PyMOL Python script that loads the backbone (N, CA, C, O; Angstrom):
from pymol import cmd

cmd.read_pdbstr("""\
ATOM      1  N   UNK A   1     -82.030  45.801   4.046  1.00  0.00           N
ATOM      2  CA  UNK A   1     -83.311  46.389   4.679  1.00  0.00           C
ATOM      3  C   UNK A   1     -82.514  47.100   5.649  1.00  0.00           C
ATOM      4  O   UNK A   1     -81.407  46.621   5.898  1.00  0.00           O
ATOM      5  N   UNK A   2     -82.976  48.466   6.416  1.00  0.00           N
ATOM      6  CA  UNK A   2     -82.711  49.246   6.930  1.00  0.00           C
ATOM      7  C   UNK A   2     -82.983  49.315   8.779  1.00  0.00           C
ATOM      8  O   UNK A   2     -84.062  49.758   9.173  1.00  0.00           O
ATOM      9  N   UNK A   3     -82.372  49.044   9.370  1.00  0.00           N
ATOM     10  CA  UNK A   3     -82.817  49.020  10.973  1.00  0.00           C
ATOM     11  C   UNK A   3     -83.949  49.830  11.137  1.00  0.00           C
ATOM     12  O   UNK A   3     -84.886  49.363  11.784  1.00  0.00           O
ATOM     13  N   UNK A   4     -84.038  51.018  10.645  1.00  0.00           N
ATOM     14  CA  UNK A   4     -85.236  52.383  10.691  1.00  0.00           C
ATOM     15  C   UNK A   4     -86.370  51.716  10.262  1.00  0.00           C
ATOM     16  O   UNK A   4     -87.374  52.427  10.305  1.00  0.00           O
ATOM     17  N   UNK A   5     -86.509  50.828   9.947  1.00  0.00           N
ATOM     18  CA  UNK A   5     -87.966  50.300   9.207  1.00  0.00           C
ATOM     19  C   UNK A   5     -88.110  49.005  10.240  1.00  0.00           C
ATOM     20  O   UNK A   5     -89.069  48.282   9.970  1.00  0.00           O
ATOM     21  N   UNK A   6     -87.604  48.750  10.959  1.00  0.00           N
ATOM     22  CA  UNK A   6     -87.742  47.669  12.043  1.00  0.00           C
ATOM     23  C   UNK A   6     -89.699  47.897  12.531  1.00  0.00           C
ATOM     24  O   UNK A   6     -90.218  48.954  12.890  1.00  0.00           O
ATOM     25  N   UNK A   7     -90.192  46.926  12.417  1.00  0.00           N
ATOM     26  CA  UNK A   7     -91.597  46.833  13.541  1.00  0.00           C
ATOM     27  C   UNK A   7     -91.846  45.991  14.555  1.00  0.00           C
ATOM     28  O   UNK A   7     -91.800  44.782  14.327  1.00  0.00           O
ATOM     29  N   UNK A   8     -92.137  46.446  15.786  1.00  0.00           N
ATOM     30  CA  UNK A   8     -91.994  45.616  17.205  1.00  0.00           C
ATOM     31  C   UNK A   8     -92.647  44.415  16.632  1.00  0.00           C
ATOM     32  O   UNK A   8     -93.277  44.562  15.585  1.00  0.00           O
ATOM     33  N   UNK A   9     -92.580  43.293  17.160  1.00  0.00           N
ATOM     34  CA  UNK A   9     -93.143  41.972  17.102  1.00  0.00           C
ATOM     35  C   UNK A   9     -92.862  41.281  15.972  1.00  0.00           C
ATOM     36  O   UNK A   9     -93.047  40.065  15.926  1.00  0.00           O
ATOM     37  N   UNK A  10     -92.345  42.032  14.852  1.00  0.00           N
ATOM     38  CA  UNK A  10     -92.091  41.323  13.631  1.00  0.00           C
ATOM     39  C   UNK A  10     -90.900  40.235  13.548  1.00  0.00           C
ATOM     40  O   UNK A  10     -89.962  40.346  14.338  1.00  0.00           O
ATOM     41  N   UNK A  11     -90.923  39.186  12.605  1.00  0.00           N
ATOM     42  CA  UNK A  11     -89.599  38.065  12.820  1.00  0.00           C
ATOM     43  C   UNK A  11     -88.899  38.575  11.573  1.00  0.00           C
ATOM     44  O   UNK A  11     -89.612  38.748  10.584  1.00  0.00           O
ATOM     45  N   UNK A  12     -87.428  38.876  11.471  1.00  0.00           N
ATOM     46  CA  UNK A  12     -86.648  39.058  10.745  1.00  0.00           C
ATOM     47  C   UNK A  12     -85.745  37.895  10.382  1.00  0.00           C
ATOM     48  O   UNK A  12     -85.404  37.100  11.257  1.00  0.00           O
ATOM     49  N   UNK A  13     -85.321  37.758   9.053  1.00  0.00           N
ATOM     50  CA  UNK A  13     -83.858  36.954   9.191  1.00  0.00           C
ATOM     51  C   UNK A  13     -82.817  37.944   9.314  1.00  0.00           C
ATOM     52  O   UNK A  13     -82.753  38.912   8.557  1.00  0.00           O
ATOM     53  N   UNK A  14     -82.202  37.782  10.016  1.00  0.00           N
ATOM     54  CA  UNK A  14     -80.574  38.425  10.248  1.00  0.00           C
ATOM     55  C   UNK A  14     -79.530  37.633  10.137  1.00  0.00           C
ATOM     56  O   UNK A  14     -79.529  36.408  10.016  1.00  0.00           O
ATOM     57  N   UNK A  15     -78.237  38.693  10.202  1.00  0.00           N
ATOM     58  CA  UNK A  15     -76.831  38.367  10.147  1.00  0.00           C
ATOM     59  C   UNK A  15     -76.172  39.210  11.147  1.00  0.00           C
ATOM     60  O   UNK A  15     -76.454  40.373  11.433  1.00  0.00           O
ATOM     61  N   UNK A  16     -75.200  38.421  11.667  1.00  0.00           N
ATOM     62  CA  UNK A  16     -74.378  39.515  12.387  1.00  0.00           C
ATOM     63  C   UNK A  16     -72.738  38.805  12.465  1.00  0.00           C
ATOM     64  O   UNK A  16     -72.487  37.712  12.974  1.00  0.00           O
ATOM     65  N   UNK A  17     -71.932  39.553  11.950  1.00  0.00           N
ATOM     66  CA  UNK A  17     -70.439  39.385  12.079  1.00  0.00           C
ATOM     67  C   UNK A  17     -70.254  38.698  13.671  1.00  0.00           C
ATOM     68  O   UNK A  17     -69.845  37.558  13.896  1.00  0.00           O
ATOM     69  N   UNK A  18     -70.657  39.684  14.658  1.00  0.00           N
ATOM     70  CA  UNK A  18     -70.485  39.474  15.850  1.00  0.00           C
ATOM     71  C   UNK A  18     -70.881  37.931  16.635  1.00  0.00           C
ATOM     72  O   UNK A  18     -70.276  37.185  17.405  1.00  0.00           O
ATOM     73  N   UNK A  19     -72.156  37.922  16.016  1.00  0.00           N
ATOM     74  CA  UNK A  19     -72.583  36.443  16.976  1.00  0.00           C
ATOM     75  C   UNK A  19     -73.106  35.787  15.718  1.00  0.00           C
ATOM     76  O   UNK A  19     -73.285  36.262  14.597  1.00  0.00           O
ATOM     77  N   UNK A  20     -73.323  34.450  16.244  1.00  0.00           N
ATOM     78  CA  UNK A  20     -73.692  32.961  15.545  1.00  0.00           C
ATOM     79  C   UNK A  20     -72.700  33.021  14.063  1.00  0.00           C
ATOM     80  O   UNK A  20     -73.148  32.956  12.918  1.00  0.00           O
ATOM     81  N   UNK A  21     -71.285  33.158  14.449  1.00  0.00           N
ATOM     82  CA  UNK A  21     -70.271  32.788  13.491  1.00  0.00           C
ATOM     83  C   UNK A  21     -70.804  33.617  12.352  1.00  0.00           C
ATOM     84  O   UNK A  21     -70.218  33.386  11.294  1.00  0.00           O
ATOM     85  N   UNK A  22     -71.608  34.379  12.296  1.00  0.00           N
ATOM     86  CA  UNK A  22     -72.086  35.530  10.841  1.00  0.00           C
ATOM     87  C   UNK A  22     -73.219  34.253  10.108  1.00  0.00           C
ATOM     88  O   UNK A  22     -73.547  34.352   8.926  1.00  0.00           O
ATOM     89  N   UNK A  23     -73.565  33.464  10.713  1.00  0.00           N
ATOM     90  CA  UNK A  23     -74.969  32.844  10.347  1.00  0.00           C
ATOM     91  C   UNK A  23     -76.152  33.221  10.294  1.00  0.00           C
ATOM     92  O   UNK A  23     -76.515  33.749  11.345  1.00  0.00           O
ATOM     93  N   UNK A  24     -76.950  33.170   9.468  1.00  0.00           N
ATOM     94  CA  UNK A  24     -78.256  33.726   9.783  1.00  0.00           C
ATOM     95  C   UNK A  24     -78.937  32.993  10.506  1.00  0.00           C
ATOM     96  O   UNK A  24     -78.908  31.772  10.661  1.00  0.00           O
ATOM     97  N   UNK A  25     -79.929  34.243  11.216  1.00  0.00           N
ATOM     98  CA  UNK A  25     -80.675  33.490  12.277  1.00  0.00           C
ATOM     99  C   UNK A  25     -82.237  34.022  12.215  1.00  0.00           C
ATOM    100  O   UNK A  25     -82.624  34.742  11.294  1.00  0.00           O
ATOM    101  N   UNK A  26     -83.051  33.613  13.241  1.00  0.00           N
ATOM    102  CA  UNK A  26     -84.417  34.534  13.141  1.00  0.00           C
ATOM    103  C   UNK A  26     -84.484  35.539  14.227  1.00  0.00           C
ATOM    104  O   UNK A  26     -84.097  35.149  15.329  1.00  0.00           O
ATOM    105  N   UNK A  27     -84.894  36.737  14.126  1.00  0.00           N
ATOM    106  CA  UNK A  27     -84.997  37.651  15.256  1.00  0.00           C
ATOM    107  C   UNK A  27     -86.415  38.144  15.291  1.00  0.00           C
ATOM    108  O   UNK A  27     -87.271  38.113  14.407  1.00  0.00           O
ATOM    109  N   UNK A  28     -86.468  38.640  16.606  1.00  0.00           N
ATOM    110  CA  UNK A  28     -87.908  39.221  16.764  1.00  0.00           C
ATOM    111  C   UNK A  28     -87.394  40.997  17.363  1.00  0.00           C
ATOM    112  O   UNK A  28     -86.475  41.359  18.096  1.00  0.00           O
ATOM    113  N   UNK A  29     -88.216  41.577  16.816  1.00  0.00           N
ATOM    114  CA  UNK A  29     -87.935  43.216  17.297  1.00  0.00           C
ATOM    115  C   UNK A  29     -89.001  43.085  18.389  1.00  0.00           C
ATOM    116  O   UNK A  29     -90.176  42.725  18.313  1.00  0.00           O
ATOM    117  N   UNK A  30     -87.982  43.622  19.802  1.00  0.00           N
ATOM    118  CA  UNK A  30     -88.728  43.466  21.138  1.00  0.00           C
ATOM    119  C   UNK A  30     -88.806  44.900  21.853  1.00  0.00           C
ATOM    120  O   UNK A  30     -87.936  45.756  21.695  1.00  0.00           O
ATOM    121  N   UNK A  31     -89.834  45.051  22.578  1.00  0.00           N
ATOM    122  CA  UNK A  31     -89.714  46.488  23.150  1.00  0.00           C
ATOM    123  C   UNK A  31     -89.846  46.411  24.453  1.00  0.00           C
ATOM    124  O   UNK A  31     -90.418  47.326  25.045  1.00  0.00           O
ATOM    125  N   UNK A  32     -89.300  45.210  25.201  1.00  0.00           N
ATOM    126  CA  UNK A  32     -89.157  44.795  26.622  1.00  0.00           C
ATOM    127  C   UNK A  32     -88.274  45.900  27.472  1.00  0.00           C
ATOM    128  O   UNK A  32     -88.246  45.931  28.702  1.00  0.00           O
ATOM    129  N   UNK A  33     -87.713  46.605  26.793  1.00  0.00           N
ATOM    130  CA  UNK A  33     -86.537  47.666  27.516  1.00  0.00           C
ATOM    131  C   UNK A  33     -87.268  48.929  27.341  1.00  0.00           C
ATOM    132  O   UNK A  33     -86.790  49.898  27.931  1.00  0.00           O
ATOM    133  N   UNK A  34     -88.575  49.150  26.487  1.00  0.00           N
ATOM    134  CA  UNK A  34     -89.365  50.343  26.332  1.00  0.00           C
ATOM    135  C   UNK A  34     -89.765  50.481  24.672  1.00  0.00           C
ATOM    136  O   UNK A  34     -89.275  49.949  23.675  1.00  0.00           O
ATOM    137  N   UNK A  35     -90.900  51.457  24.854  1.00  0.00           N
ATOM    138  CA  UNK A  35     -91.705  51.434  23.514  1.00  0.00           C
ATOM    139  C   UNK A  35     -91.145  52.747  22.504  1.00  0.00           C
ATOM    140  O   UNK A  35     -91.876  53.208  21.628  1.00  0.00           O
ATOM    141  N   UNK A  36     -89.812  53.248  22.747  1.00  0.00           N
ATOM    142  CA  UNK A  36     -88.668  54.147  22.278  1.00  0.00           C
ATOM    143  C   UNK A  36     -88.004  53.249  21.311  1.00  0.00           C
ATOM    144  O   UNK A  36     -87.763  52.080  21.610  1.00  0.00           O
ATOM    145  N   UNK A  37     -87.697  53.757  20.154  1.00  0.00           N
ATOM    146  CA  UNK A  37     -87.249  52.816  19.188  1.00  0.00           C
ATOM    147  C   UNK A  37     -85.443  52.670  19.776  1.00  0.00           C
ATOM    148  O   UNK A  37     -84.530  51.865  19.597  1.00  0.00           O
ATOM    149  N   UNK A  38     -85.626  53.904  20.508  1.00  0.00           N
ATOM    150  CA  UNK A  38     -84.066  53.907  21.348  1.00  0.00           C
ATOM    151  C   UNK A  38     -83.487  52.623  22.078  1.00  0.00           C
ATOM    152  O   UNK A  38     -82.302  52.343  22.255  1.00  0.00           O
ATOM    153  N   UNK A  39     -84.698  51.861  22.487  1.00  0.00           N
ATOM    154  CA  UNK A  39     -84.714  51.085  23.720  1.00  0.00           C
ATOM    155  C   UNK A  39     -84.768  49.476  22.676  1.00  0.00           C
ATOM    156  O   UNK A  39     -84.154  48.461  23.004  1.00  0.00           O
ATOM    157  N   UNK A  40     -85.464  49.569  21.673  1.00  0.00           N
ATOM    158  CA  UNK A  40     -85.676  48.631  21.074  1.00  0.00           C
ATOM    159  C   UNK A  40     -84.357  47.377  20.863  1.00  0.00           C
ATOM    160  O   UNK A  40     -83.235  47.717  20.488  1.00  0.00           O
ATOM    161  N   UNK A  41     -84.696  45.999  21.154  1.00  0.00           N
ATOM    162  CA  UNK A  41     -83.709  45.379  21.074  1.00  0.00           C
ATOM    163  C   UNK A  41     -83.967  44.212  19.500  1.00  0.00           C
ATOM    164  O   UNK A  41     -84.880  44.380  18.691  1.00  0.00           O
ATOM    165  N   UNK A  42     -83.102  43.299  19.429  1.00  0.00           N
ATOM    166  CA  UNK A  42     -83.448  41.877  18.815  1.00  0.00           C
ATOM    167  C   UNK A  42     -83.540  40.819  19.844  1.00  0.00           C
ATOM    168  O   UNK A  42     -82.815  40.610  20.817  1.00  0.00           O
ATOM    169  N   UNK A  43     -84.590  40.196  19.417  1.00  0.00           N
ATOM    170  CA  UNK A  43     -84.528  38.618  20.305  1.00  0.00           C
ATOM    171  C   UNK A  43     -84.359  37.518  19.448  1.00  0.00           C
ATOM    172  O   UNK A  43     -84.937  37.260  18.392  1.00  0.00           O
ATOM    173  N   UNK A  44     -83.374  36.830  20.131  1.00  0.00           N
ATOM    174  CA  UNK A  44     -83.249  35.386  19.389  1.00  0.00           C
ATOM    175  C   UNK A  44     -84.537  34.652  19.404  1.00  0.00           C
ATOM    176  O   UNK A  44     -85.048  34.780  20.516  1.00  0.00           O
ATOM    177  N   UNK A  45     -85.208  33.987  18.665  1.00  0.00           N
ATOM    178  CA  UNK A  45     -85.843  33.319  19.030  1.00  0.00           C
ATOM    179  C   UNK A  45     -85.444  31.634  19.360  1.00  0.00           C
ATOM    180  O   UNK A  45     -84.749  30.865  18.697  1.00  0.00           O
ATOM    181  N   UNK A  46     -86.130  31.431  20.562  1.00  0.00           N
ATOM    182  CA  UNK A  46     -85.799  30.194  21.143  1.00  0.00           C
ATOM    183  C   UNK A  46     -84.454  30.223  22.129  1.00  0.00           C
ATOM    184  O   UNK A  46     -83.653  29.302  22.288  1.00  0.00           O
ATOM    185  N   UNK A  47     -84.427  32.033  22.973  1.00  0.00           N
ATOM    186  CA  UNK A  47     -83.528  31.923  23.769  1.00  0.00           C
ATOM    187  C   UNK A  47     -83.973  32.896  24.821  1.00  0.00           C
ATOM    188  O   UNK A  47     -85.185  33.055  24.963  1.00  0.00           O
ATOM    189  N   UNK A  48     -83.191  33.520  25.523  1.00  0.00           N
ATOM    190  CA  UNK A  48     -83.303  34.783  26.310  1.00  0.00           C
ATOM    191  C   UNK A  48     -82.507  35.861  25.886  1.00  0.00           C
ATOM    192  O   UNK A  48     -82.433  36.831  26.639  1.00  0.00           O
ATOM    193  N   UNK A  49     -81.923  35.871  24.860  1.00  0.00           N
ATOM    194  CA  UNK A  49     -80.680  36.932  24.070  1.00  0.00           C
ATOM    195  C   UNK A  49     -81.359  37.604  23.781  1.00  0.00           C
ATOM    196  O   UNK A  49     -82.516  37.336  23.455  1.00  0.00           O
ATOM    197  N   UNK A  50     -80.741  38.944  23.814  1.00  0.00           N
ATOM    198  CA  UNK A  50     -81.222  40.482  23.313  1.00  0.00           C
ATOM    199  C   UNK A  50     -79.933  40.726  22.786  1.00  0.00           C
ATOM    200  O   UNK A  50     -78.870  40.277  23.214  1.00  0.00           O
ATOM    201  N   UNK A  51     -80.130  41.536  21.742  1.00  0.00           N
ATOM    202  CA  UNK A  51     -78.825  42.326  21.085  1.00  0.00           C
ATOM    203  C   UNK A  51     -79.481  43.371  20.382  1.00  0.00           C
ATOM    204  O   UNK A  51     -80.648  43.313  19.994  1.00  0.00           O
ATOM    205  N   UNK A  52     -78.478  44.611  20.180  1.00  0.00           N
ATOM    206  CA  UNK A  52     -78.667  45.729  19.874  1.00  0.00           C
ATOM    207  C   UNK A  52     -79.015  45.654  18.342  1.00  0.00           C
ATOM    208  O   UNK A  52     -78.231  45.033  17.625  1.00  0.00           O
ATOM    209  N   UNK A  53     -79.987  46.163  17.852  1.00  0.00           N
ATOM    210  CA  UNK A  53     -80.014  45.855  16.346  1.00  0.00           C
ATOM    211  C   UNK A  53     -79.099  46.767  15.280  1.00  0.00           C
ATOM    212  O   UNK A  53     -79.304  46.721  14.068  1.00  0.00           O
ATOM    213  N   UNK A  54     -78.004  47.649  15.926  1.00  0.00           N
ATOM    214  CA  UNK A  54     -77.182  47.930  14.946  1.00  0.00           C
ATOM    215  C   UNK A  54     -75.906  46.465  14.908  1.00  0.00           C
ATOM    216  O   UNK A  54     -74.871  46.265  14.272  1.00  0.00           O
ATOM    217  N   UNK A  55     -76.589  45.781  15.827  1.00  0.00           N
ATOM    218  CA  UNK A  55     -75.235  44.500  15.660  1.00  0.00           C
ATOM    219  C   UNK A  55     -75.555  43.791  14.299  1.00  0.00           C
ATOM    220  O   UNK A  55     -74.693  43.005  13.905  1.00  0.00           O
ATOM    221  N   UNK A  56     -76.680  43.960  13.521  1.00  0.00           N
ATOM    222  CA  UNK A  56     -77.337  42.887  13.017  1.00  0.00           C
ATOM    223  C   UNK A  56     -77.365  43.420  11.606  1.00  0.00           C
ATOM    224  O   UNK A  56     -77.220  44.634  11.456  1.00  0.00           O
ATOM    225  N   UNK A  57     -77.550  42.578  10.469  1.00  0.00           N
ATOM    226  CA  UNK A  57     -77.658  43.336   9.343  1.00  0.00           C
ATOM    227  C   UNK A  57     -79.242  42.702   9.236  1.00  0.00           C
ATOM    228  O   UNK A  57     -79.277  41.582   9.745  1.00  0.00           O
ATOM    229  N   UNK A  58     -80.111  42.998   8.880  1.00  0.00           N
ATOM    230  CA  UNK A  58     -81.580  42.551   8.638  1.00  0.00           C
ATOM    231  C   UNK A  58     -81.714  42.574   7.472  1.00  0.00           C
ATOM    232  O   UNK A  58     -81.732  43.587   6.774  1.00  0.00           O
ATOM    233  N   UNK A  59     -81.876  40.946   6.955  1.00  0.00           N
ATOM    234  CA  UNK A  59     -81.948  40.757   5.788  1.00  0.00           C
ATOM    235  C   UNK A  59     -83.332  40.840   4.842  1.00  0.00           C
ATOM    236  O   UNK A  59     -83.295  41.175   3.658  1.00  0.00           O
ATOM    237  N   UNK A  60     -84.597  40.469   5.582  1.00  0.00           N
ATOM    238  CA  UNK A  60     -85.669  40.029   5.050  1.00  0.00           C
ATOM    239  C   UNK A  60     -86.725  39.921   5.984  1.00  0.00           C
ATOM    240  O   UNK A  60     -86.294  39.404   7.015  1.00  0.00           O
ATOM    241  N   UNK A  61     -87.909  40.189   6.052  1.00  0.00           N
ATOM    242  CA  UNK A  61     -88.834  39.675   6.803  1.00  0.00           C
ATOM    243  C   UNK A  61     -88.892  38.302   6.848  1.00  0.00           C
ATOM    244  O   UNK A  61     -88.787  37.723   5.767  1.00  0.00           O
ATOM    245  N   UNK A  62     -89.068  37.486   8.082  1.00  0.00           N
ATOM    246  CA  UNK A  62     -89.316  36.106   7.855  1.00  0.00           C
ATOM    247  C   UNK A  62     -90.539  35.969   8.103  1.00  0.00           C
ATOM    248  O   UNK A  62     -91.267  36.281   9.046  1.00  0.00           O
ATOM    249  N   UNK A  63     -90.733  35.234   6.705  1.00  0.00           N
ATOM    250  CA  UNK A  63     -92.567  35.093   6.746  1.00  0.00           C
ATOM    251  C   UNK A  63     -92.279  33.332   6.625  1.00  0.00           C
ATOM    252  O   UNK A  63     -91.289  32.812   6.110  1.00  0.00           O
ATOM    253  N   UNK A  64     -93.331  32.697   7.194  1.00  0.00           N
ATOM    254  CA  UNK A  64     -93.561  31.063   7.310  1.00  0.00           C
ATOM    255  C   UNK A  64     -95.055  30.879   7.235  1.00  0.00           C
ATOM    256  O   UNK A  64     -95.989  31.328   7.900  1.00  0.00           O
ATOM    257  N   UNK A  65     -94.954  29.970   6.077  1.00  0.00           N
ATOM    258  CA  UNK A  65     -96.223  29.567   5.738  1.00  0.00           C
ATOM    259  C   UNK A  65     -96.810  28.458   6.828  1.00  0.00           C
ATOM    260  O   UNK A  65     -95.935  27.703   7.251  1.00  0.00           O
ATOM    261  N   UNK A  66     -98.086  28.243   7.328  1.00  0.00           N
ATOM    262  CA  UNK A  66     -98.454  27.343   7.403  1.00  0.00           C
ATOM    263  C   UNK A  66     -99.348  26.064   7.016  1.00  0.00           C
ATOM    264  O   UNK A  66    -100.555  26.287   6.922  1.00  0.00           O
ATOM    265  N   UNK A  67     -99.014  25.072   6.838  1.00  0.00           N
ATOM    266  CA  UNK A  67     -99.143  24.024   5.692  1.00  0.00           C
ATOM    267  C   UNK A  67    -100.581  23.505   6.507  1.00  0.00           C
ATOM    268  O   UNK A  67    -100.798  23.586   7.716  1.00  0.00           O
ATOM    269  N   UNK A  68    -101.510  22.933   5.407  1.00  0.00           N
ATOM    270  CA  UNK A  68    -102.414  22.554   5.782  1.00  0.00           C
ATOM    271  C   UNK A  68    -102.763  21.564   6.946  1.00  0.00           C
ATOM    272  O   UNK A  68    -103.728  21.632   7.707  1.00  0.00           O
ATOM    273  N   UNK A  69    -101.962  20.815   6.920  1.00  0.00           N
ATOM    274  CA  UNK A  69    -101.698  19.852   8.340  1.00  0.00           C
ATOM    275  C   UNK A  69    -101.725  20.638   9.687  1.00  0.00           C
ATOM    276  O   UNK A  69    -102.543  20.345  10.560  1.00  0.00           O
ATOM    277  N   UNK A  70    -100.964  21.478   9.815  1.00  0.00           N
ATOM    278  CA  UNK A  70    -100.736  22.388  10.768  1.00  0.00           C
ATOM    279  C   UNK A  70    -102.086  22.911  11.329  1.00  0.00           C
ATOM    280  O   UNK A  70    -102.602  22.698  12.426  1.00  0.00           O
ATOM    281  N   UNK A  71    -102.522  23.665  10.262  1.00  0.00           N
ATOM    282  CA  UNK A  71    -103.758  24.585  10.623  1.00  0.00           C
ATOM    283  C   UNK A  71    -104.828  23.624  11.002  1.00  0.00           C
ATOM    284  O   UNK A  71    -105.675  23.981  11.821  1.00  0.00           O
ATOM    285  N   UNK A  72    -104.874  22.134  10.344  1.00  0.00           N
ATOM    286  CA  UNK A  72    -105.813  21.349  10.762  1.00  0.00           C
ATOM    287  C   UNK A  72    -105.966  20.855  12.085  1.00  0.00           C
ATOM    288  O   UNK A  72    -106.991  20.611  12.721  1.00  0.00           O
ATOM    289  N   UNK A  73    -104.479  20.725  12.457  1.00  0.00           N
ATOM    290  CA  UNK A  73    -104.116  20.379  13.678  1.00  0.00           C
ATOM    291  C   UNK A  73    -104.592  21.143  14.973  1.00  0.00           C
ATOM    292  O   UNK A  73    -105.049  20.703  16.028  1.00  0.00           O
ATOM    293  N   UNK A  74    -104.345  22.390  14.563  1.00  0.00           N
ATOM    294  CA  UNK A  74    -104.801  23.287  15.210  1.00  0.00           C
ATOM    295  C   UNK A  74    -106.424  23.795  15.644  1.00  0.00           C
ATOM    296  O   UNK A  74    -106.816  24.320  16.686  1.00  0.00           O
ATOM    297  N   UNK A  75    -107.143  23.427  14.455  1.00  0.00           N
ATOM    298  CA  UNK A  75    -108.664  23.402  15.008  1.00  0.00           C
ATOM    299  C   UNK A  75    -109.277  22.186  15.508  1.00  0.00           C
ATOM    300  O   UNK A  75    -110.437  22.204  15.920  1.00  0.00           O
TER     301      UNK A  75
END
""", "prot")
cmd.dss("prot")
cmd.show_as("cartoon", "prot")
cmd.util.cbc("prot")
cmd.orient("prot")
């Protein structure tokens, strides 16, 4: 998946040889530094770390299903 196809706010599975020992992690496209795609960063979920999209290989959109027990708990 190309970095040019990124959508702000969407979660992605990504990997970087520079970060996290090359392990796959979940990142979110952030516009905290501006709405222009040149200012977008990848925010690592559960931290305050932001990286440049060019430092990561985007593998796929991270889709998570909500199982029924979580849905019922939310209601």
